[in-house]
N, C-alpha and C positions, 0 to 999 in steps of 0.2 A: 038790135041784138043786145041781148043781156051781156053784161061783162064777164059772167061766168058760164056762158053757153058752151055746149059741145056741138060742133058743126062739122058736117061732112059735105064737101063739095060734090055735086052730082053732074056738072058739065063745065066746059070752059066758059070763062066769062071775059068780055072785052069792056073795060071801063070807059074807053073812048075818052080818055082824059085830055085836057088841054088847058091853056091859061084861063080860059072862062069856065072850065068844068074840072076843078081840082077835087082830088080825093081828101076826105077828112079821115085821118087815122083812127082805127078802132083801138080804144084804150089811149086816152089822151096824154097821161102822165102818171107819176108814181102814186098820185092820190086817187086816180080813176083808171087803173090798169085793166087790161084784158086778162082775165083769170080763168079762161075756158081752155078747151081743147079744140084744135082745128086739124082736121084731115082733109087735105086736098085730094086724096084718092088718085093721085097721078095727073090731075087736071091742071090747067094753066089760067091764071088771071093776068091779062095783058092790058095795056093801055093805062097803067097807073101813072098819074101825073100829080106832082105836089111841087110847089115853089114858094117858099115862105122863109122867114128868118127865125121861126119858132123851133124849139127843141123837140125831140122825140117824134121824128117823122118817118113814115114807111107805111105799108099796108096796115101793120099794127104799130102804133106809136110807142106803147109800153106794155110789156107783158111780165106778169109776175105770178107768184104763188105755185111753183112746182108744176107747171103745165107743159103742154107739148104742142108744137106745130110740126106737121109732117106731111110728105108726099105731095109737095107743092111746088110749082114753078111760077114766079111773078116776074113780069117784065114792064119796064117803064123808066120814068125819070123822076128822081127825088132830090130836091134841094131843100136844106133846113139849116137850123143852127147846129146844136150839138145833139148826138144821139141820132144819127141818120143812116138808114139802111133801106134797101128796096123791100124786104120782108118785114123786118123788125127794126124800129129805131133804137130801142134799149130794152134790156130784159133783166129780170132778177129771178134766179132759180127756175129757168125754163130749158126745155130740151128742143132744139131744132133738129129734125132728122129727115134725110132724103129730100131735101129742098134745093132748088136752084133759083138764082137771081140773074136777070139779064137786063142790061140797060146802063144808065149813068146815075151816080150818086155824088153829091158834093155838099160841102158845109160853108156857111157864111159866118165869118167872125168867130171861129171856134177858139175858145180859151181852154176849156177843159172839158173834153167829150170825144166821143168817137164817131167815125164814118166807116161803113163797111158795106160790101155788096149784099150779103144776106142779112147781117146784123151790124148795127153801128156800135153799140156799147152794151 
């Protein structure tokens, strides 16, 4: 998927994540952010699994450039460094609207960064 794509989900997705099948976030950091629009259209992405000590972890690692993520439920487990959230690890000038996160989120060795259910930082 292009970093500046406009995406509409058309069905529920089960990522079936596990220790051996971990999700790699869309938009890895502030030098390679996701700069698109994502409309979940009320669907759910389940089975998200990430366990690492890297920063910017979530379905989307880093989102930038005045974009929007909306109408989405994401469930799973996310462990990372700083900037950790189930939907978005970290964002800059982005709108999150009508989204729900279910599951667990934690950070490893956080010095300066955030952790949150929907958005970490």
